Steps between C-alpha positions, in 0.01 A plus 500: 500500500248488214130565480236738365405853605125562472305826516140542612284782625586575861130472583475150354846369591350252748275366223797461266682309777196274540498426126870418498473277807227302328707463184850458646465381861853357500671834432571758770360853461659811648339845501760750378289812536157646421353293218824308442579131552796267461417144402802289587515221241868405484683462172357155428134611506511864391449446126210259551325727751553801273344318204195411710461860615517633144266234361233572763580811702352531848212749488660739747858492367552775242876475444783255565862445418729205555800598707823405665539648848822603672589733790623857445612759751559818298408681179840437334473129578145489367586671172821302449344160570194560280714636215725193521203261492345687209822484300523125562136441396487715186624227260156338541334815357488551119748771401333834438189418704323780688546459876336687786655529844234496771636563849314560824578518870265385777566489873863566422772581749726627220534854372466477123288619208356269231599753232869452590476125453310546175772734370771244579307215335416712196870567459571126499221442248629767261858374522385149410284600203151514652235772497398638841134596501214577735193423291411171327825314577577158359699405811496631856768526766303475826661613825312500828700609803349430842663531842862391442447276200462542125274289279627509141367347179526535121221363282280568197235758588224246436630291793410774750122514435542875438784701348434782748678507835281319750224476239416868558372584154448876468299695244468873445152651501453690176293821484219330307471195726156452652619303803807341656293181525616419150847430643365173643394391152828617346702307757295185440557532125876531549543248783280233343612566142142558384393565142153629418361482145519836322152566367351268762217570742518534879248520782623721787303440822501773764663729247459847657680734480649314204869432557492144366254593226729779381800266482308236304368758253856626449596145403244493221241296691130589492362519855160453658544678835255435783458693824237684701739794524606746233794457268751781482378766252823459302363164381182653356472426130814287481478262206438140597341575840150394601401597853226323695420698814347225709572252777714211377268262685229585247711427192337273244657438160378298206710184445586653163688786669854374546804657664870426459578642844320566829659731754378558853645725769226543758513527879237234554490176695743265320256208480231723353753630245590142401132412456445816295778398261362145487170638379674658201711205388256415219566848358877446508639351180693171531860604562373831637667654805393637837710745702344559840598616845395303807458705815654343810269510799599375843834412652564179303517569126589148380170332602307786336699461179446125501125550537501735203700258285265212581196721435612602152341323204700192400530637148720780637860385534719695742804618304639740761419597858721769652518775757648770280686814602195713416262271689420592856240291683445284192660265251473489122379193312548423131261235371452338160180335378604155386182376332 
């Protein structure tokens, strides 16, 4: 049996299911475990459905992998069958490519450890002239084992939305970091493939204590940071920083003051946040970018998100909309000013 394994936040799994039902009503969905779905496409539709999911990912799906499913009843059978399938599929992978093995067990009735399967697959990879890796792989062997079945796939890392298992992108907090909030921005940069102009100028709304501001400054971007609260003292005197301690609602800029990037990570009403950004579009250079979080209020996120998207200025094109690993009760939007 063939289909696609999809990962979402456990909290928003029902919303991910709703999105998929709207997009693929003809395909059966099965919940494999917390935050994990199986979309049964069949061999004849899998490639087409996968292409659609990659081209426009559902907001609440953060990782996916195409898979073939078969039953297994023991660890030896699991390892042997996956190793055999991997060996048969490897001719489609360029020789010498770096390959990560990502294995996970959910709601399993089997006694096995993902590290044992990884070791077996890594052995096959080495014997056939490939480079087993963990970080930044070119290809990924994806193995999800649930109940008494295994869901196996081999694909370029770019086909999985994220090259981290389940889209769980982890960062390490460094001693000098002002705030873990910067991880949301870092994940957006990686997941969306963003590039900000070195030497450019950014406006950071709701900046305190300065996690996003610090990251932008480190990337060689001058920042105008705005918040009623204080920035972390470690940012005092940093070159390229201008701090306006005021309410963002009172912001007024001359049309001559232009920004290459506007960032906004505030816990405000999502419609108000959209209107706030709209009011600054004239200060965003054509081709300029917006990275903003949208707080999800209420039990039905999709209508709220739709209201925000329709409220946004028509000059702001939605490039990405995603519930990222580091998002909680929010999603991240990436917008581009088109004209």
